[in-house]
C-alpha positions in Angstrom: 3.1 -10.7 -20.0 2.9 -13.7 -22.1 -0.9 -14.8 -22.5 -1.1 -18.9 -22.3 -3.8 -19.6 -23.9 -3.9 -23.5 -22.5 -4.1 -21.7 -19.0 -7.7 -19.3 -17.8 -6.8 -17.2 -15.6 -6.9 -19.2 -12.0 -4.1 -21.5 -13.3 -6.3 -23.8 -14.6 -6.6 -25.9 -17.7 -8.3 -23.9 -20.4 -12.3 -25.1 -21.8 -15.2 -24.6 -23.8 -16.5 -25.3 -20.3 -15.2 -22.0 -18.5 -15.5 -20.1 -21.5 -19.1 -19.6 -21.8 -20.7 -16.5 -22.5 -23.2 -15.2 -20.9 -26.8 -14.8 -22.6 -27.6 -12.0 -24.7 -31.1 -10.1 -25.3 -31.6 -6.9 -27.4 -32.5 -4.0 -25.5 -36.3 -3.2 -26.2 -38.4 -0.1 -24.5 -42.3 -0.8 -24.5 -44.0 2.5 -26.4 -45.7 5.0 -23.7 -43.4 3.9 -21.0 -39.6 5.7 -22.1 -37.0 4.9 -19.4 -37.4 1.6 -18.9 -35.4 -1.0 -20.7 -36.4 -4.6 -21.2 -34.6 -7.7 -22.5 -36.5 -8.6 -25.8 -36.9 -12.4 -26.8 -39.4 -14.1 -29.2 -41.7 -11.5 -29.9 -41.9 -10.4 -26.3 -39.7 -9.2 -23.7 -38.5 -11.7 -20.9 -41.6 -10.5 -18.5 -44.4 -11.0 -20.9 -45.1 -7.7 -22.8 -46.0 -8.4 -26.4 -43.4 -7.7 -29.3 -46.4 -5.2 -30.9 -45.5 -2.5 -28.2 -41.8 -2.6 -28.4 -38.9 -0.4 -29.6 -36.3 -2.1 -30.3 -32.9 -0.5 -29.6 -29.6 -1.1 -31.4 -27.9 -2.3 -27.9 -27.9 -5.5 -25.9 -29.8 -5.7 -22.4 -27.6 -4.4 -19.7 -29.5 -6.6 -16.7 -27.1 -4.3 -14.1 -28.5 -0.3 -15.7 -30.5 1.3 -13.2 -32.8 1.6 -16.3 -33.5 -2.0 -16.6 -36.8 -3.9 -16.1 -36.6 -5.8 -12.4 -38.1 -8.9 -14.1 -36.3 -8.8 -17.3 -33.2 -8.5 -15.5 -33.5 -11.6 -13.1 -34.8 -13.5 -15.7 -31.9 -12.4 -18.4 -29.3 -13.4 -15.7 -30.8 -16.4 -14.9 -31.0 -17.3 -18.6 -28.5 -20.1 -19.7 -24.7 -19.4 -20.7 -24.0 -20.2 -24.9 -20.8 -21.1 -26.1 -18.0 -18.9 -26.7 -17.7 -18.2 -30.2 -14.1 -20.7 -30.2 -16.8 -23.6 -29.2 -18.9 -22.2 -31.8 -16.6 -21.9 -34.6 -15.1 -25.8 -33.6 -18.6 -27.3 -33.7 -19.3 -25.2 -37.5 -15.6 -27.3 -38.3 -17.0 -30.5 -37.2 -19.8 -30.0 -39.6 -18.8 -27.8 -42.4 -14.9 -28.7 -43.5 -13.4 -32.2 -44.5 -11.0 -34.3 -42.6 -7.9 -34.0 -42.6 -4.4 -33.2 -40.5 -5.0 -28.9 -41.3 -9.0 -29.5 -39.5 -7.8 -31.6 -36.7 -5.1 -29.3 -35.6 -7.3 -26.2 -36.3 -9.6 -28.0 -34.1 -7.2 -29.0 -30.8 -6.2 -25.3 -30.9 -9.3 -24.1 -30.1 -9.7 -26.5 -27.6 -6.5 -25.3 -26.2 -8.2 -21.7 -26.6 -6.7 -20.3 -29.2 -7.8 -16.7 -30.3 -9.8 -15.5 -33.1 -8.7 -13.0 -34.4 -11.4 -12.1 -36.7 -14.1 -13.4 -37.8 -16.3 -11.7 -40.3 -18.9 -12.0 -43.2 -18.8 -9.1 -45.8 -17.4 -8.9 -49.7 -15.0 -11.5 -50.5 -12.8 -9.0 -52.4 -12.5 -6.8 -49.6 -11.8 -9.6 -47.0 -9.3 -11.3 -49.2 -7.3 -8.3 -49.9 -7.3 -7.1 -46.1 -7.9 -9.6 -43.6 -7.5 -13.2 -45.5 -3.6 -13.0 -45.2 -3.4 -15.8 -47.5 -0.1 -14.7 -48.8 1.3 -15.7 -45.4 -0.2 -19.2 -45.5 2.1 -21.8 -46.1 -0.3 -25.1 -45.9 -3.6 -25.0 -47.5 -4.0 -21.7 -49.6 -4.3 -23.0 -52.9 -7.9 -24.4 -51.8 -8.3 -21.5 -49.8 -7.6 -19.1 -52.0 -9.5 -20.6 -55.0 -12.6 -20.4 -52.5 -12.0 -16.4 -51.8 -11.8 -16.1 -55.5 -15.0 -18.3 -56.5 -16.8 -16.7 -53.1 -19.7 -14.7 -54.7 -20.3 -11.4 -53.2 -20.5 -12.5 -49.8 -17.9 -14.8 -47.9 -17.3 -15.8 -44.4 -13.4 -15.7 -43.0 -11.7 -16.3 -39.7 -8.2 -16.4 -38.4 -7.2 -18.2 -35.6 -4.5 -17.6 -34.0 -2.2 -20.0 -31.9 1.0 -20.1 -29.7 3.2 -20.8 -33.5 0.6 -21.0 -36.6 -2.3 -19.0 -37.5 -5.2 -20.8 -39.5 -7.1 -19.3 -42.2 -10.9 -20.7 -42.4 -13.2 -19.7 -45.6 -16.6 -20.8 -45.6 -18.2 -19.8 -48.5 -22.1 -19.3 -48.7 -22.1 -22.7 -50.9 -19.7 -25.1 -50.3 -17.1 -26.7 -47.5 -14.8 -24.8 -45.1 -11.5 -24.3 -46.5 -8.3 -24.3 -43.9 -4.9 -22.9 -44.6 -2.1 -22.5 -42.2 1.1 -20.3 -41.6 3.4 -18.9 -39.3 2.2 -16.4 -37.0 3.3 -13.0 -37.8 6.5 -11.9 -36.0 6.4 -8.5 -34.5 8.1 -5.6 -36.3 11.6 -5.5 -34.7 12.2 -2.1 -32.7 
């Protein structure tokens, strides 16, 4: 089956509005009351228990779990949704990338629902070696490679795949975003 990013599962046009994600909250437990998970937020649980009595878990609150607090469940499910990754990257590029044809094309691809293959922050040297695919970029590769080389210890990198193109976004911590573009990798012949 071929995935067509321009359409959602019901056959309609893809949009940021239909791709919004449910709000996420860290899972916490109240000291002295084991076995009940609460949704954490702003120094307290959604149901009102103060932060000094809480132990933070390393996973998100699951409203439908049997051990979840009923009041936190209702409040978490009623919380407003948040933008999907595509919308967050789109808005970031509006602020952090210089206007130009690559930015315009990438913004349009994100609005059509192009897939974010990877969006990661880490050591610039490792991201360049393992995730950037800078050698496959045919447009804007020079400035993107320079940003990768001068990114210091840590850098953010995103790779977006559209129908026949892939984009590389390099976000250095102290500079403007750089965008490169190349053809989508063709699968190996069998």
